[in-house]
Biopython code that builds the backbone (N, CA, C, O; Angstrom):
import numpy as np
from Bio.PDB.StructureBuilder import StructureBuilder

atoms = [
    (1, "MET", "N", (66.590, 154.552, 92.495)),
    (1, "MET", "CA", (67.635, 153.651, 92.086)),
    (1, "MET", "C", (67.622, 153.530, 90.566)),
    (1, "MET", "O", (66.563, 153.550, 89.940)),
    (2, "ASP", "N", (68.786, 153.408, 89.995)),
    (2, "ASP", "CA", (68.971, 153.303, 88.551)),
    (2, "ASP", "C", (68.337, 152.022, 88.015)),
    (2, "ASP", "O", (68.480, 150.958, 88.616)),
    (3, "GLU", "N", (67.644, 152.122, 86.895)),
    (3, "GLU", "CA", (66.949, 150.987, 86.288)),
    (3, "GLU", "C", (67.890, 149.813, 86.017)),
    (3, "GLU", "O", (67.492, 148.657, 86.157)),
    (4, "ARG", "N", (69.112, 150.097, 85.636)),
    (4, "ARG", "CA", (70.034, 149.015, 85.306)),
    (4, "ARG", "C", (70.391, 148.161, 86.522)),
    (4, "ARG", "O", (70.788, 147.006, 86.367)),
    (5, "VAL", "N", (70.256, 148.708, 87.716)),
    (5, "VAL", "CA", (70.510, 147.934, 88.929)),
    (5, "VAL", "C", (69.430, 146.854, 89.100)),
    (5, "VAL", "O", (69.708, 145.762, 89.596)),
    (6, "TYR", "N", (68.210, 147.168, 88.688)),
    (6, "TYR", "CA", (67.148, 146.159, 88.737)),
    (6, "TYR", "C", (67.438, 145.044, 87.720)),
    (6, "TYR", "O", (67.155, 143.875, 87.983)),
    (7, "TYR", "N", (67.990, 145.401, 86.584)),
    (7, "TYR", "CA", (68.390, 144.386, 85.606)),
    (7, "TYR", "C", (69.434, 143.458, 86.236)),
    (7, "TYR", "O", (69.375, 142.240, 86.073)),
    (8, "LEU", "N", (70.376, 144.044, 86.946)),
    (8, "LEU", "CA", (71.405, 143.265, 87.624)),
    (8, "LEU", "C", (70.766, 142.310, 88.635)),
    (8, "LEU", "O", (71.145, 141.142, 88.711)),
    (9, "ALA", "N", (69.820, 142.794, 89.391)),
    (9, "ALA", "CA", (69.147, 141.946, 90.378)),
    (9, "ALA", "C", (68.439, 140.782, 89.689)),
    (9, "ALA", "O", (68.532, 139.641, 90.140)),
    (10, "PHE", "N", (67.738, 141.067, 88.605)),
    (10, "PHE", "CA", (67.024, 140.008, 87.898)),
    (10, "PHE", "C", (67.967, 138.980, 87.290)),
    (10, "PHE", "O", (67.578, 137.829, 87.090)),
    (11, "SER", "N", (69.189, 139.374, 86.997)),
    (11, "SER", "CA", (70.137, 138.398, 86.455)),
    (11, "SER", "C", (70.502, 137.346, 87.499)),
    (11, "SER", "O", (71.092, 136.319, 87.163)),
    (12, "ASN", "N", (70.158, 137.592, 88.748)),
    (12, "ASN", "CA", (70.421, 136.658, 89.841)),
    (12, "ASN", "C", (69.157, 135.979, 90.355)),
    (12, "ASN", "O", (69.237, 135.067, 91.178)),
    (13, "ALA", "N", (68.009, 136.406, 89.889)),
    (13, "ALA", "CA", (66.736, 135.902, 90.402)),
    (13, "ALA", "C", (66.469, 134.470, 89.952)),
    (13, "ALA", "O", (66.645, 134.144, 88.778)),
    (14, "PRO", "N", (66.046, 133.616, 90.878)),
    (14, "PRO", "CA", (65.739, 132.236, 90.503)),
    (14, "PRO", "C", (64.481, 132.154, 89.638)),
    (14, "PRO", "O", (63.528, 132.906, 89.840)),
    (15, "GLN", "N", (64.491, 131.253, 88.693)),
    (15, "GLN", "CA", (63.336, 130.974, 87.847)),
    (15, "GLN", "C", (62.966, 132.113, 86.887)),
    (15, "GLN", "O", (61.945, 132.034, 86.203)),
    (16, "ILE", "N", (63.778, 133.161, 86.831)),
    (16, "ILE", "CA", (63.492, 134.255, 85.898)),
    (16, "ILE", "C", (64.704, 134.425, 84.997)),
    (16, "ILE", "O", (65.632, 135.177, 85.293)),
    (17, "GLY", "N", (64.663, 133.707, 83.901)),
    (17, "GLY", "CA", (65.734, 133.783, 82.925)),
    (17, "GLY", "C", (65.459, 134.876, 81.909)),
    (17, "GLY", "O", (64.510, 135.644, 82.066)),
    (18, "PRO", "N", (66.271, 134.954, 80.881)),
    (18, "PRO", "CA", (66.134, 136.024, 79.886)),
    (18, "PRO", "C", (64.775, 136.066, 79.179)),
    (18, "PRO", "O", (64.230, 137.148, 78.962)),
    (19, "LEU", "N", (64.230, 134.918, 78.823)),
    (19, "LEU", "CA", (62.944, 134.913, 78.123)),
    (19, "LEU", "C", (61.798, 135.371, 79.023)),
    (19, "LEU", "O", (60.973, 136.191, 78.620)),
    (20, "ARG", "N", (61.754, 134.839, 80.233)),
    (20, "ARG", "CA", (60.698, 135.237, 81.165)),
    (20, "ARG", "C", (60.843, 136.720, 81.526)),
    (20, "ARG", "O", (59.852, 137.445, 81.613)),
    (21, "PHE", "N", (62.082, 137.159, 81.734)),
    (21, "PHE", "CA", (62.318, 138.558, 82.062)),
    (21, "PHE", "C", (61.853, 139.467, 80.925)),
    (21, "PHE", "O", (61.216, 140.493, 81.164)),
    (22, "SER", "N", (62.172, 139.090, 79.701)),
    (22, "SER", "CA", (61.744, 139.869, 78.539)),
    (22, "SER", "C", (60.218, 139.946, 78.462)),
    (22, "SER", "O", (59.656, 141.006, 78.189)),
    (23, "SER", "N", (59.568, 138.833, 78.701)),
    (23, "SER", "CA", (58.102, 138.806, 78.694)),
    (23, "SER", "C", (57.526, 139.710, 79.785)),
    (23, "SER", "O", (56.563, 140.441, 79.555)),
    (24, "LEU", "N", (58.119, 139.652, 80.958)),
    (24, "LEU", "CA", (57.657, 140.502, 82.065)),
    (24, "LEU", "C", (57.888, 141.974, 81.757)),
    (24, "LEU", "O", (57.051, 142.817, 82.078)),
    (25, "LEU", "N", (59.030, 142.288, 81.130)),
    (25, "LEU", "CA", (59.315, 143.680, 80.761)),
    (25, "LEU", "C", (58.245, 144.225, 79.811)),
    (25, "LEU", "O", (57.831, 145.378, 79.929)),
    (26, "LYS", "N", (57.807, 143.398, 78.883)),
    (26, "LYS", "CA", (56.768, 143.836, 77.950)),
    (26, "LYS", "C", (55.461, 144.139, 78.682)),
    (26, "LYS", "O", (54.735, 145.062, 78.311)),
    (27, "LYS", "N", (55.173, 143.376, 79.698)),
    (27, "LYS", "CA", (53.919, 143.546, 80.436)),
    (27, "LYS", "C", (53.978, 144.664, 81.475)),
    (27, "LYS", "O", (53.001, 145.386, 81.675)),
    (28, "PHE", "N", (55.124, 144.802, 82.132)),
    (28, "PHE", "CA", (55.230, 145.766, 83.228)),
    (28, "PHE", "C", (55.908, 147.084, 82.832)),
    (28, "PHE", "O", (55.767, 148.088, 83.530)),
    (29, "GLY", "N", (56.630, 147.082, 81.731)),
    (29, "GLY", "CA", (57.244, 148.317, 81.249)),
    (29, "GLY", "C", (58.662, 148.553, 81.703)),
    (29, "GLY", "O", (59.512, 148.927, 80.895)),
    (30, "THR", "N", (58.945, 148.342, 82.989)),
    (30, "THR", "CA", (60.299, 148.539, 83.504)),
    (30, "THR", "C", (60.641, 147.423, 84.481)),
    (30, "THR", "O", (59.760, 146.765, 85.034)),
    (31, "ALA", "N", (61.945, 147.224, 84.681)),
    (31, "ALA", "CA", (62.389, 146.219, 85.640)),
    (31, "ALA", "C", (61.965, 146.617, 87.053)),
    (31, "ALA", "O", (61.628, 145.761, 87.871)),
    (32, "ARG", "N", (61.983, 147.897, 87.328)),
    (32, "ARG", "CA", (61.551, 148.361, 88.654)),
    (32, "ARG", "C", (60.080, 148.032, 88.895)),
    (32, "ARG", "O", (59.715, 147.611, 89.992)),
    (33, "ASN", "N", (59.244, 148.216, 87.896)),
    (33, "ASN", "CA", (57.829, 147.881, 88.034)),
    (33, "ASN", "C", (57.635, 146.391, 88.315)),
    (33, "ASN", "O", (56.777, 146.006, 89.110)),
    (34, "ILE", "N", (58.434, 145.566, 87.658)),
    (34, "ILE", "CA", (58.353, 144.126, 87.914)),
    (34, "ILE", "C", (58.743, 143.854, 89.363)),
    (34, "ILE", "O", (58.045, 143.143, 90.086)),
    (35, "TRP", "N", (59.863, 144.430, 89.770)),
    (35, "TRP", "CA", (60.406, 144.206, 91.112)),
    (35, "TRP", "C", (59.391, 144.594, 92.190)),
    (35, "TRP", "O", (59.269, 143.911, 93.207)),
    (36, "GLU", "N", (58.680, 145.667, 91.969)),
    (36, "GLU", "CA", (57.763, 146.184, 92.980)),
    (36, "GLU", "C", (56.337, 145.660, 92.839)),
    (36, "GLU", "O", (55.460, 146.065, 93.603)),
    (37, "SER", "N", (56.088, 144.778, 91.890)),
    (37, "SER", "CA", (54.726, 144.306, 91.640)),
    (37, "SER", "C", (54.249, 143.360, 92.739)),
    (37, "SER", "O", (55.039, 142.768, 93.476)),
    (38, "SER", "N", (52.955, 143.245, 92.815)),
    (38, "SER", "CA", (52.330, 142.382, 93.819)),
    (38, "SER", "C", (52.160, 140.966, 93.282)),
    (38, "SER", "O", (52.328, 140.712, 92.089)),
    (39, "GLU", "N", (51.829, 140.067, 94.170)),
    (39, "GLU", "CA", (51.585, 138.678, 93.779)),
    (39, "GLU", "C", (50.441, 138.599, 92.771)),
    (39, "GLU", "O", (50.508, 137.828, 91.814)),
    (40, "GLU", "N", (49.402, 139.384, 92.982)),
    (40, "GLU", "CA", (48.259, 139.378, 92.067)),
    (40, "GLU", "C", (48.656, 139.815, 90.666)),
    (40, "GLU", "O", (48.189, 139.251, 89.676)),
    (41, "GLU", "N", (49.516, 140.819, 90.585)),
    (41, "GLU", "CA", (49.972, 141.299, 89.276)),
    (41, "GLU", "C", (50.783, 140.220, 88.556)),
    (41, "GLU", "O", (50.650, 140.037, 87.346)),
    (42, "PHE", "N", (51.611, 139.519, 89.300)),
    (42, "PHE", "CA", (52.387, 138.441, 88.702)),
    (42, "PHE", "C", (51.480, 137.340, 88.187)),
    (42, "PHE", "O", (51.649, 136.866, 87.063)),
    (43, "LYS", "N", (50.527, 136.937, 88.997)),
    (43, "LYS", "CA", (49.632, 135.848, 88.611)),
    (43, "LYS", "C", (48.779, 136.236, 87.407)),
    (43, "LYS", "O", (48.493, 135.402, 86.548)),
    (44, "ARG", "N", (48.384, 137.473, 87.347)),
    (44, "ARG", "CA", (47.591, 137.954, 86.220)),
    (44, "ARG", "C", (48.392, 137.862, 84.929)),
    (44, "ARG", "O", (47.830, 137.743, 83.839)),
    (45, "ASP", "N", (49.699, 137.917, 85.068)),
    (45, "ASP", "CA", (50.564, 137.865, 83.891)),
    (45, "ASP", "C", (51.171, 136.482, 83.663)),
    (45, "ASP", "O", (52.179, 136.346, 82.970)),
    (46, "GLY", "N", (50.554, 135.467, 84.246)),
    (46, "GLY", "CA", (50.932, 134.098, 83.930)),
    (46, "GLY", "C", (52.075, 133.504, 84.725)),
    (46, "GLY", "O", (52.612, 132.468, 84.334)),
    (47, "ILE", "N", (52.464, 134.121, 85.822)),
    (47, "ILE", "CA", (53.519, 133.573, 86.660)),
    (47, "ILE", "C", (52.848, 132.767, 87.769)),
    (47, "ILE", "O", (52.008, 133.294, 88.498)),
    (48, "GLY", "N", (53.209, 131.514, 87.894)),
    (48, "GLY", "CA", (52.586, 130.631, 88.873)),
    (48, "GLY", "C", (53.054, 130.877, 90.301)),
    (48, "GLY", "O", (53.984, 131.642, 90.556)),
    (49, "ASP", "N", (52.376, 130.204, 91.215)),
    (49, "ASP", "CA", (52.666, 130.326, 92.650)),
    (49, "ASP", "C", (54.120, 130.014, 92.998)),
    (49, "ASP", "O", (54.776, 130.775, 93.708)),
    (50, "THR", "N", (54.607, 128.898, 92.495)),
    (50, "THR", "CA", (55.956, 128.457, 92.848)),
    (50, "THR", "C", (57.004, 129.472, 92.413)),
    (50, "THR", "O", (57.891, 129.833, 93.186)),
    (51, "ILE", "N", (56.895, 129.920, 91.189)),
    (51, "ILE", "CA", (57.871, 130.891, 90.677)),
    (51, "ILE", "C", (57.766, 132.201, 91.439)),
    (51, "ILE", "O", (58.780, 132.789, 91.813)),
    (52, "PHE", "N", (56.537, 132.659, 91.671)),
    (52, "PHE", "CA", (56.395, 133.914, 92.404)),
    (52, "PHE", "C", (56.969, 133.795, 93.802)),
    (52, "PHE", "O", (57.672, 134.701, 94.251)),
    (53, "LYS", "N", (56.694, 132.710, 94.502)),
    (53, "LYS", "CA", (57.187, 132.548, 95.878)),
    (53, "LYS", "C", (58.710, 132.572, 95.921)),
    (53, "LYS", "O", (59.300, 133.196, 96.803)),
    (54, "GLN", "N", (59.344, 131.893, 94.971)),
    (54, "GLN", "CA", (60.814, 131.913, 94.920)),
    (54, "GLN", "C", (61.330, 133.320, 94.649)),
    (54, "GLN", "O", (62.296, 133.770, 95.266)),
    (55, "PHE", "N", (60.679, 134.003, 93.725)),
    (55, "PHE", "CA", (61.098, 135.371, 93.414)),
    (55, "PHE", "C", (60.876, 136.290, 94.609)),
    (55, "PHE", "O", (61.730, 137.121, 94.921)),
    (56, "ASP", "N", (59.741, 136.148, 95.275)),
    (56, "ASP", "CA", (59.422, 137.012, 96.413)),
    (56, "ASP", "C", (60.438, 136.833, 97.537)),
    (56, "ASP", "O", (60.865, 137.814, 98.145)),
    (57, "ILE", "N", (60.826, 135.601, 97.816)),
    (57, "ILE", "CA", (61.855, 135.349, 98.833)),
    (57, "ILE", "C", (63.163, 136.004, 98.406)),
    (57, "ILE", "O", (63.839, 136.648, 99.209)),
    (58, "PHE", "N", (63.507, 135.833, 97.144)),
    (58, "PHE", "CA", (64.747, 136.412, 96.619)),
    (58, "PHE", "C", (64.740, 137.937, 96.759)),
    (58, "PHE", "O", (65.706, 138.518, 97.254)),
    (59, "ARG", "N", (63.654, 138.587, 96.325)),
    (59, "ARG", "CA", (63.662, 140.058, 96.338)),
    (59, "ARG", "C", (63.647, 140.629, 97.744)),
    (59, "ARG", "O", (64.124, 141.742, 97.964)),
    (60, "ARG", "N", (63.105, 139.881, 98.701)),
    (60, "ARG", "CA", (63.124, 140.347, 100.098)),
    (60, "ARG", "C", (64.526, 140.270, 100.690)),
    (60, "ARG", "O", (64.878, 141.057, 101.569)),
    (61, "LYS", "N", (65.317, 139.331, 100.211)),
    (61, "LYS", "CA", (66.665, 139.130, 100.750)),
    (61, "LYS", "C", (67.752, 139.852, 99.966)),
    (61, "LYS", "O", (68.829, 140.119, 100.499)),
    (62, "PHE", "N", (67.475, 140.170, 98.704)),
    (62, "PHE", "CA", (68.513, 140.763, 97.856)),
    (62, "PHE", "C", (68.868, 142.162, 98.338)),
    (62, "PHE", "O", (68.000, 143.021, 98.496)),
    (63, "ASP", "N", (70.141, 142.372, 98.567)),
    (63, "ASP", "CA", (70.640, 143.660, 99.046)),
    (63, "ASP", "C", (71.395, 144.331, 97.896)),
    (63, "ASP", "O", (72.533, 143.974, 97.590)),
    (64, "PHE", "N", (70.738, 145.310, 97.265)),
    (64, "PHE", "CA", (71.327, 145.999, 96.113)),
    (64, "PHE", "C", (72.689, 146.597, 96.443)),
    (64, "PHE", "O", (73.658, 146.402, 95.710)),
    (65, "GLU", "N", (72.751, 147.321, 97.542)),
    (65, "GLU", "CA", (73.985, 148.024, 97.895)),
    (65, "GLU", "C", (75.126, 147.047, 98.176)),
    (65, "GLU", "O", (76.255, 147.260, 97.733)),
    (66, "LYS", "N", (74.834, 145.998, 98.900)),
    (66, "LYS", "CA", (75.865, 145.007, 99.221)),
    (66, "LYS", "C", (76.366, 144.314, 97.952)),
    (66, "LYS", "O", (77.566, 144.094, 97.790)),
    (67, "TYR", "N", (75.445, 143.976, 97.066)),
    (67, "TYR", "CA", (75.831, 143.309, 95.826)),
    (67, "TYR", "C", (76.703, 144.230, 94.966)),
    (67, "TYR", "O", (77.725, 143.805, 94.428)),
    (68, "GLN", "N", (76.293, 145.481, 94.843)),
    (68, "GLN", "CA", (77.081, 146.434, 94.047)),
    (68, "GLN", "C", (78.444, 146.686, 94.689)),
    (68, "GLN", "O", (79.447, 146.797, 93.983)),
    (69, "ALA", "N", (78.491, 146.775, 96.008)),
    (69, "ALA", "CA", (79.764, 146.988, 96.695)),
    (69, "ALA", "C", (80.707, 145.818, 96.441)),
    (69, "ALA", "O", (81.907, 146.013, 96.244)),
    (70, "ASN", "N", (80.169, 144.613, 96.445)),
    (70, "ASN", "CA", (80.970, 143.424, 96.169)),
    (70, "ASN", "C", (81.546, 143.477, 94.751)),
    (70, "ASN", "O", (82.717, 143.162, 94.540)),
    (71, "LEU", "N", (80.718, 143.875, 93.786)),
    (71, "LEU", "CA", (81.204, 144.005, 92.410)),
    (71, "LEU", "C", (82.298, 145.069, 92.307)),
    (71, "LEU", "O", (83.321, 144.857, 91.656)),
    (72, "THR", "N", (82.076, 146.195, 92.947)),
    (72, "THR", "CA", (83.044, 147.293, 92.926)),
    (72, "THR", "C", (84.367, 146.860, 93.545)),
    (72, "THR", "O", (85.438, 147.143, 93.009)),
    (73, "GLN", "N", (84.281, 146.175, 94.674)),
    (73, "GLN", "CA", (85.479, 145.694, 95.357)),
    (73, "GLN", "C", (86.291, 144.768, 94.460)),
    (73, "GLN", "O", (87.522, 144.775, 94.502)),
    (74, "LYS", "N", (85.611, 143.986, 93.662)),
    (74, "LYS", "CA", (86.285, 143.052, 92.762)),
    (74, "LYS", "C", (86.590, 143.654, 91.395)),
    (74, "LYS", "O", (87.070, 142.976, 90.486)),
    (75, "ASN", "N", (86.292, 144.963, 91.276)),
    (75, "ASN", "CA", (86.521, 145.708, 90.034)),
    (75, "ASN", "C", (85.774, 145.075, 88.854)),
    (75, "ASN", "O", (86.314, 144.931, 87.757)),
    (76, "ILE", "N", (84.527, 144.705, 89.111)),
    (76, "ILE", "CA", (83.668, 144.104, 88.082)),
    (76, "ILE", "C", (82.661, 145.143, 87.621)),
    (76, "ILE", "O", (81.998, 145.784, 88.436)),
    (77, "TRP", "N", (82.553, 145.302, 86.328)),
    (77, "TRP", "CA", (81.586, 146.208, 85.727)),
    (77, "TRP", "C", (80.514, 145.389, 85.040)),
    (77, "TRP", "O", (80.768, 144.256, 84.629)),
    (78, "PHE", "N", (79.329, 145.939, 84.910)),
    (78, "PHE", "CA", (78.281, 145.202, 84.230)),
    (78, "PHE", "C", (77.551, 146.090, 83.244)),
    (78, "PHE", "O", (77.489, 147.310, 83.403)),
    (79, "VAL", "N", (77.002, 145.458, 82.227)),
    (79, "VAL", "CA", (76.251, 146.143, 81.197)),
    (79, "VAL", "C", (74.838, 145.599, 81.234)),
    (79, "VAL", "O", (74.633, 144.386, 81.267)),
    (80, "ALA", "N", (73.866, 146.493, 81.228)),
    (80, "ALA", "CA", (72.466, 146.049, 81.255)),
    (80, "ALA", "C", (71.867, 146.218, 79.871)),
    (80, "ALA", "O", (70.694, 145.905, 79.664)),
]
sb = StructureBuilder()
sb.init_structure("model")
sb.init_model(0)
sb.init_chain("A")
sb.init_seg("    ")
for serial, (resi, resn, name, xyz) in enumerate(atoms, 1):
    if name == "N":
        sb.init_residue(resn, " ", resi, " ")
    sb.init_atom(name, np.array(xyz, "f"), 0.0, 1.0, " ", f" {name:<3s}", serial, name[0])
structure = sb.get_structure()
């Protein structure tokens, strides 16, 4: 999957705003690496239980294809 799609997903993630996302990018290298990281990796990088749990629920439910199809249907483009 294209890296910019992970950026799109993070723009919808609870408790992960631009500053936190930027900090995570510096630590993990790519948005995909952040997305696929384990709870231990998050905690090692200063993300608490509450934030991780909310993010984990979000990433398990987020449907990349459905979200992109919805944007396409509405003729919405995005820049990462």
